C-alpha angles and dihedrals in degrees: 000000000000118000124214126199110242107241113249095010095110115127128192126198109274111245109263095024123123129192110247099179149310121294118255102265090216095053112119115232138165133225132193113226118198122204133204122270124253112243095007093176094056091045092053090051090055092047092046092055091049093044094051093044093241110187111263095013106148130190118245125234123262087246092054090047090056096044098045105024108023124103113293120247088238093056092048090049091052092052093046091050090051091047091051091051089053095046092247120144124225107232098178139350127198114183092188093055090037090229133134119185114212128195128197146114125303088247092054093050092046090054095042096051102026096242136132115223119205137171115251132191122212126185094232108022096040126212121349143160111253147164139200130219126019135324112238131209129197126256095266093055097042106122091006098078114059100178142006108200132183103037083106111049102185113141106272103190144024130217114254101222133111126198111219106265123225091242121090111254119236095273137095098227119089116251116264134180140205139204115239088250091056090052091047087054094045089050091048096239113189116256119267142085103240090254114188095013128112122218114201114213121195118214129177102197141337123054148219134265115227088217090062092050095045092050093043098051090042090054089054092047090239127138106250111250121233106264117197120187112213116198114217114201107314099346133093145155100313114160113200097195091240111119090190091059131061091303088071091055096045094048093043092053093049095044095049096044093040096049093053098037105027091156090064126089110240110214107194113200111205118198138157117271099254133101089261093050094046096048093043093050093053090044092052091052094048093047097038105130092178102058097017100202112210092195132028127203120207118186096170131082148130138217114287088240092065095058126085114235092245093052092048092047091047091052093044088050090057090047089053088054088052090055090047094055095042100255115147112219119201116193132184114245096214139265104242104079126240093330092056085218096290097128099209094114092252133103121259136179127215125249136245085027089063093059110110088225096066136069101242112215121210130182141255138179117232137206117198131203114188109318097338141072108257097184136002125188139169112290106249116142095168131259097318099033097054133234136224118276118237142135140104126318120238090199111046129064122239109278117230091245092059096049113130095021126124136207113232116219121228089236096047133276131085128241118203110240110257094173140021111314121215135246118028099191140358146200140178111320108147114115085218089064094026142148125278107232138158116234125171091351092304127114103235137177114224135182136173133111087277086077090055096056095059090040091057091040090055090049089053090048091054090048093047092049093049093046095044092226135067120269087217119184102012106176098091091049094048094049091049095048112082120223101001090127131055102251112233111208105166133075139023140239096219108282099021132061134208114247138163110299124005117357137172093251106051104006111212090346139252121326127275088196098202092050091046089052091051092049092051 
């Protein structure tokens, strides 16, 4: 049996990691295997028409996606036969999502995919199971399998939220805060409660307490939305009691989206924080025929440089499917400025925000006079206070709707975009002008671009409910429509500056909700 390296599956040792021992060969683990699409060429033509905003381009149904572009029965049978030969069990198969989850021992997976799994220790991410080199597949699966995720379980993403610190940020103005409803009003969101829609929310750890949500929505005088936890693989709603950990992210996302669109169902997809968990959670939301989210909010991400090519391609593949079935995906652009926290002296953008199939959400800081925004600038509170992510992808090609745009440098000069620019839009994200939320029984003020993703998702849910059909992939429409966002022209995120028009700090700007609704 010949073995073939899986393209893009190569892993190197993460800087600062040391091997602490071999994995127990009898330990039971799971892996998510992704298979090729049927009729890839036809699918790409449909996506291309939607992505470029071609007149008359319509999304397809989830059923049609499965029938025409899911994994073929023959490909699934080949993988299952191989799994049986290797003693691996099939836990779950989803032809629409083109995923098969396998379970077996470390020894069985090492033999099946020609890898060596070891335990590593890292000063900041802790202990994890990892591998180096490529994953290999046998002759009969060469070209059939596109990714094998989860053999390596290092944390893939971080939540993009910041609790307001006790220190004073580097600004003269006193710190203020807003409820999500106040921000929806300041941003002129159209009336409505998102009734009948479902907002999918992706979470990689932690959980929410119903008591927090009940008290919070009651304090706002808002009907509590229906919140449905959806367990992905081995994860579920599991609050830790630490508001500074993932609980803060989970609760923040639900409270912002739920306050603005309380008539919507909030389906919260809980997965483990690994590349397999992240990709599978987004896939479950996009292909969910029970709750059918029309918009998905993602507040987690990591620099492009920390993803393997196969994981990134697998995620981007799922995001393409979202565009094809008319699901809008909003993703936080990151909270660590133009470096995205990498620390190598270079600029980086966050993924999945850098995918051309998502609405990437950057951050601003707002000043309010009366019932209106008096001034809005790029969110940059200095090294400790955080700053909006934004910049230029090294992975994704320039989308048609960004052609002709330039990224303005913080020290002058403009560089024409040669690749995907991030973000697309923005909204309030500074902890100094943050969101009033309730986490772990405590009233807390939170910022970060992870607040912007559910804010935009709730706006889209209101628009979808009023229109009676999903807005779907919105980027092409937003870039074509002049003046639907409040243009941010002051501030920088490190390497990039805000200027008139699109920029690599705040994208097209913050929402003028009524104008956005009209444009969509």
